[in-house]
C-alpha positions as CSV (number, residue, x, y, z in Angstrom):
1,M,10.0,21.9,14.1
2,S,7.0,24.0,12.9
3,F,3.6,23.9,14.5
4,L,2.1,22.1,11.4
5,S,4.8,19.4,11.3
6,T,4.1,18.8,15.0
7,I,0.4,18.3,14.3
8,F,0.9,16.1,11.4
9,K,3.6,14.0,13.0
10,S,1.3,13.3,15.9
11,K,-1.4,12.3,13.5
12,S,0.7,9.6,11.8
13,V,-0.4,6.1,12.7
14,D,2.5,3.8,13.7
15,S,4.7,5.3,10.9
16,D,7.4,2.7,11.7
17,K,5.1,0.0,10.3
18,I,4.8,1.8,7.0
19,E,7.8,2.0,4.7
20,I,7.9,3.7,1.3
21,L,10.2,2.0,-1.1
22,D,11.8,3.4,-4.3
23,T,11.1,1.5,-7.5
24,R,14.3,-0.5,-7.4
25,S,13.8,-1.7,-3.9
26,Y,10.1,-2.5,-4.5
27,K,11.0,-4.6,-7.6
28,E,13.6,-6.5,-5.6
29,A,11.0,-7.3,-2.9
30,V,8.1,-8.4,-5.1
31,V,9.2,-9.6,-8.6
32,G,9.2,-13.4,-8.7
33,K,8.5,-13.6,-5.0
34,N,5.4,-15.0,-3.2
35,V,4.3,-11.8,-1.3
36,Q,1.1,-10.1,-0.4
37,L,1.0,-7.7,-3.3
38,V,-2.0,-5.4,-3.7
39,D,-3.1,-2.8,-6.3
40,V,-5.5,-0.4,-4.5
41,R,-6.7,1.2,-7.8
42,T,-10.1,0.8,-9.4
43,Q,-10.8,-2.3,-11.5
44,R,-10.7,-0.2,-14.6
45,E,-7.2,1.1,-13.7
46,F,-6.1,-2.4,-12.8
47,R,-7.2,-3.8,-16.1
48,S,-5.1,-1.2,-17.9
49,G,-2.0,-2.8,-16.5
50,H,-0.7,-4.0,-13.1
51,I,2.3,-5.5,-11.4
52,G,2.8,-9.3,-11.6
53,K,0.4,-11.3,-9.5
54,A,-1.1,-8.3,-7.6
55,A,-4.5,-8.7,-6.1
56,N,-6.9,-5.8,-7.0
57,I,-8.6,-4.3,-3.9
58,D,-10.2,-1.0,-4.7
59,F,-9.4,1.5,-1.9
60,F,-12.7,3.4,-2.7
61,K,-14.9,0.4,-2.0
62,G,-15.0,1.2,1.7
63,G,-16.3,-1.8,3.8
64,S,-15.5,-4.3,1.1
65,F,-11.9,-3.0,1.0
66,E,-11.5,-3.9,4.7
67,K,-13.3,-7.2,4.3
68,A,-11.0,-8.2,1.5
69,F,-8.0,-7.8,3.8
70,E,-9.5,-10.2,6.4
71,K,-8.0,-13.1,4.3
72,F,-4.5,-11.7,4.5
73,D,-1.9,-12.6,7.1
74,K,-1.4,-9.6,9.3
75,Q,2.0,-10.9,10.4
76,K,3.5,-10.9,6.9
77,P,4.3,-7.7,5.0
78,V,1.8,-6.3,2.5
79,Y,3.1,-4.5,-0.6
80,L,0.7,-1.8,-1.8
81,Y,0.7,0.5,-4.8
82,C,-1.7,2.7,-6.7
83,R,-1.4,5.2,-9.5
84,S,0.7,7.9,-7.9
85,G,1.3,6.9,-4.3
86,N,-1.5,8.9,-2.7
87,R,-4.2,6.2,-2.3
88,S,-1.7,3.5,-1.3
89,Q,-0.5,5.8,1.5
90,K,-4.1,6.1,2.8
91,A,-4.6,2.4,2.4
92,A,-1.3,1.7,4.3
93,R,-2.5,3.8,7.3
94,K,-5.8,1.9,7.2
95,L,-4.1,-1.5,7.2
96,V,-1.9,-0.5,10.1
97,A,-5.0,0.6,12.0
98,M,-6.5,-2.9,11.2
99,G,-3.5,-4.5,12.8
100,F,-1.1,-5.3,10.0
101,E,2.5,-5.4,11.2
102,K,4.4,-4.1,8.1
103,V,3.2,-2.3,5.0
104,Y,5.4,-1.3,2.1
105,D,4.3,1.3,-0.4
106,L,5.7,2.0,-3.9
107,K,7.0,5.6,-4.0
108,G,5.2,7.4,-6.8
109,G,2.9,4.5,-7.6
110,I,2.8,2.5,-10.8
111,L,3.6,5.7,-12.7
112,Q,7.2,5.1,-11.6
113,W,7.2,1.4,-12.6
114,E,9.0,0.5,-15.8
């Protein structure tokens, strides 16, 4: 294991609580189901198209991002996605730090959704 991977591995926050799902697995988990589904893109991005009954909570809104998640059940899984998977990964780490037990992230973001 390289020095850098050692550093970055130790920086990961409860990585067992975050799972990245491929498009097929993500669809099976959320389509037609009553889950905590959140699009962490901006409102403008959200309006251009989103997945099913997703809530829109903009990751870049800082304090209001965290406040919006206070209404969520931390014991139930949260399904996140963004445009490409970068923001949702950051959001997932933030949610775990806030006490959420399980966060699923869509690999490659909505760009991979068909």
